[in-house]
N, C-alpha and C positions, 0 to 999 in steps of 0.2 A: 231359485225364486224364494220369496219369503215363506216362512213355515206356516202350515195349516194345523189346526187343532180341532178336537172333537166338539168343543163348545160352539165353534162357528158353524157346525152342521146341526146344531140342536133345533128343536121345534120353535123355541122362543126366538132365536135369531132368524130363522126362516120366515116366521110370521111377520116380524118387524121389517125384514127386507121386502116382503111382498107389499106391506103397507106403504112404505116410502116409494116403491116403484110406481104406485098409483099417481104420485105427484111428480113423476119423471125425475126421481132422485135415485142415487145408487149407493150401495154400502162398500166403502173403501175397505172396511175390515175383512170382507170376503174377497174383494176384487184384487187386493194388492199382491197376493201370491201369484196370480196369473198375469199381472201387468208388470211386475218388477222382477224380472228374471235375474239370476245371479250371473248369467252370461248370455250372449245373443242366441236366440232360438228362432231363426227365420223359418217362415212357412215354405219358402223356396227350397227345392231339393236338388241335389246334383243330378244332372241329366245330360244326354248326348243325342244330337240329331245327326243322322248320316247324310252325307252329301247326295247320295243317290236319290233319296226321298225328296230332299229340298229341290234338287234340279228337276226331277220328274214332275213334281207338283207345280213348279213355276212354269214349265213348258205346257202343262195341261191348262194352266190359268190363261195362257196366251190365246187359247181357243174360245175362252168364255169372256174374259174381261179386257176391254180396251179403254183408253182414256176417254174416247167419245161417249162411252156408256156410263161415265161417272166413276165415282169411287176414289178420285184424286191420284192414287198410285196403285200399280200392280205389285203389291208387297204382301208376303206371307210372314206373319210374325211368329216367333217361337214362344209358345205358351208353356210356362213352367207348370208341370202337373200339380205341384203343391199349392199353386196360386189360382187354379182355374175356377174356384168358387167365388172369387171376388166378382162383385156385380157393379157395372156391366162388363161383359167381355173379358172377364179375368183381369181387368185393367190393362190388358195387353202386356202382362208382366212376365218378363223372362227371369228377372230376379226381383227381390222385394222392391227395388227402386228403379230398375232399368228395363227398357223395352229393346228388343232386337228383332230384326226382320231381314229376309232376303228379298231384294227387289229386282225386277227384270223390266227392261225397256227394249222395244224392238226398233229396228231401223225405220225412220220416218215418223216415229211417235213423239208426242209432246206431253210431258207431265206438267200440268199448269202451275204457274207461280202462286205461292201463298206464303204466309208468315204466321208464326205462332210463338207462344211463350216458351215452349219446350226447346231445349238445346238439342241439336242434332249433329250427327256425323255420319260419314259413310266410308267404307273401305272397299276398294274395287277388287272383286274376286276374279272376274274374267271379262274379256272383251275390250273394245276400244271404239272410238268414233263418237261417243256421246259427250255432252257437256252438261254441267250444272251452271246455272247463272245465279249468282248471289250478289245482291245489291248492285246490279248493273255490270257485274264482271263475269264474262264467260270463262269457265275453267274446264278445259278438256281433260277427260279422265282416262287413265291407263291402268293396266293391271298392277296391283300393289300400292296404288296411291291412297293416301289418307286425306280426307277432306272434312272441313268443319263448316257448320252453319249454326252459330250461336243464336239463342232465342231472339226473336224480334226482327230478324233479317229476311227480306224477300228472297225466295229461292224457287227455281223450277228446273226442269231437265228437258233436253231435246237430243234425239239420236240422229246424227248425220252420217253414221257409218253403215256397214253392210251386214253385221252379225249381231245376234242378241248380246246384250250387256247386262251383267249381274253384279250387284254389290250388296254388302252388308250395311244395314242401317242400324244405328243405335240412338235412342232418344231417352230423355228422363220423363217419359209419359207417366209412369206410376207415381213418381215423386210429385209432379205437378198436379196430378189428379187428387192425390191425398191432401195436398195443400190447398185445393180448390182455387188454383191460380191459373187456370187455362183461359187463354184468349186465342182466337183463330180468325184469320182474315184472308179472303181470296183477293188476288191482284186484279185490278180493273181490266188488264189485258190478259189474253190467254197465257202468254209468257212474257216476262219482263224483257225489255230491250236493253242491249249493252250501252254503257256510257263511258267505258274505258277500254283499252286494248285487251284482246284475249289473253288469258293467263297473266294478267297484270301483276298480281301480288307475287307470283312465283318468279317473274322476271325481276322484280324489285329486290328479291332475296336470292338471286342467283349465287351470291357469294357465300351462301351457307350461313354459318354462325357469325355473321356480321349483319348489322341492320342499318338502314338509312337513318341519318341523324334526326330526320323529322319524326321518327318513331320512338324517340326516347320517352315520349309521353305515352302511357299505356293506352292501347286501343283494344277493342273487343275481338277483332279478327284482321290483323294486319297481313297475315299470311293465310290464304284460303285453302291451299293444298300443299301436301308434303309428298314429294315425288319418291317413288320406290328406289330409284338408283341412288339417291342421297341417303335414304334410310339404310340401304344395303352397305354403302360405303362406310357409314358410321359404325355398323355392326362389324364389318371386316376390320376396321381400325381397333375396335374394342377387343376383338378376338386375339389380338397379339399379346394380351395381358391375362392375368389370372382370372379364371371364371368365377362367377358368383355361385356359391353353393346351393342357393335356393331358386334362382331365376335364370341361370345361364348367362348369356350375353344379352342384355336388355337395354333398350333406349326408350325414352318417353318423349312424346310429341308435345312441344311447349309453345306458348305464345312468345315470340321473340321480343315483343315490346314490354312484357311484364315479367317473363321468366316463370310464369305460372302455367298450369295445364292449358292446352290449346282451346279446350272447351271449358266453360266455367264450372260445370257440375259433373263432367265425365272425363276421366283420365284415359289415355290410350297409350299402349306400349307395343313394341315389336320385339320379340325375343328370338334369339338364335340358340338352338340346342344342338351341339355337335353330336355326331353318331356315337352311341354308347353312353352318352351323358345320363346320369341318374341324380336328380337333385335330392337334397334333404327335404324333409317335410316341415312345413310351418302352417300357421293359420293367422288370419287377420280379420279385422272388423269389416273391411270392405268386401263386397262381392265382385266376382269377375266373370266375364263372358269371353271365351276363347274361340277364335276361328283359326283352323289349321290352314295356313296359307300354302305351305309346302312341307312335305315329309310325312313321317308316320311314327307312331310310338304308343305310349299309354300314360295315363295319369291315375294315381291312386287318390281317391277323395273319400275321406272318412272310412277308410278300409275297403273301399270298393274299387276294383280296377275298371277303368274306362279306356278301351282301345280306340285309337283315333287314327285317321289318315286324311290325306289332302281334301279340303273342303268341309270337313266335319266341324260342327260347332258344339261346344260343351260348356257347362256351367259349374263354377265353384261358388256355392252360397257363402254368406257371411259366416265367419268363424268356423270354417270347415278345414280340417287338416287336408293338405294336398301336396303332392310331389309329382314330378314329371320324369319320364324315361323316353329317350329318343332312340328309335331303332335305326334311323338314318338321320343325316343332317336335316333339321326341321326348323321351320319358322312359324311362330305362333303370334298372330295379332290378337290383342286383348283390349277390352274396355272395362272400366270399373267405376264404382261410385266413390272412389277414394276422396275426391274433393268435397263431397257431401259430408263424409265422415270426419274429415279434417275440419271443415267449417263448424261442425257441431262439437268438436273436440272429443270425439269418441273413438278415434282410430287407435287401435292397439294391435300388436303383433306378438306372436309367441312361437318359438321354435320347439320342435319335438326333441326331447332330450333322452329318449330311450331307444334301444335297438339301433344304435349308431345313426339316429335321425330318420329311420325308415319305418313306415307303418306295416303292420301285418295285413296281408290281403285276405279278407274274409269271404269275398265273393267277387264274381265278375259280372259287370253290367251287360245285359243282353239287349241291344238296341232293336227297335222295330226296323223292318225292312219291307220292301215292296211286296215280297212274297207273303208277308204276314197280314196284309191288308185285303 
């Protein structure tokens, strides 16, 4: 941050600052050291939520909250402890810019259709038989699928299967709240009715990385879902070649009509980390939310070891050193605010160049568990 000096703390300066505050004015000479940091200092902190707690609390919520009782969605969001003092509701902030939640829908339930300015996505953690309907297209969801709902599109959910279904939601709620750009509208029907065949966009893109010629003009969501089997095939193909030292084998979900991220403000990746893989440490301006789809291991974030296993969700804040170690073959789904940082031309990356690229572990994170509550 900019430098402070003793004169700025003098009685003369303090008196004048108090005087102009009366007129709703502020002293940049005092404020600039706290506003203009030399490098990012997010309020979000590294954190990890265990799957056993997420699952248990979702199941408890089924006994209390139903769609008929209101509330739009049975979703529990992940509140970053460093951002809980944001008013209201901590802005539902998982990182400084992104919201993440786990959502559960039971067989026979309908989550009503609505639309909003926030961009949304979901990653299916477990279950099958439910669909999301987006702009008149029913998209049936399966474990490992990645689905997008860019801002402004109608969307709702219905479960036609027999077992509970759980997915990870991510939206740019904190960003839109900070920009005072939120609009929300409920659909006139409980749930939107289909106007194209089921899984329409996935069928149009069955060829993988080829696109219908009608999609040469950029569209906001030409492909609504990205199936797990195709993501896995892409990772298997990539695994035949040299591994990336920082991210393992990783692929990004993109909009096939534009080549940009599938969601305008939220990037999404799937990473494969082979058993025994230990990445080198780096840091970047964008923040990342990880969901452990399969496997186990640990990540070191700013010198703290975070042990993870299947289902866990953890956070790497902006400009935090991080590296990953896989105890067994692991798949990490992640979302980040990379497109936001790139849009504002503030994305930077730095590799750790000491200790062969690895951090010193100074402590081990102790997550909450059901026995602690």
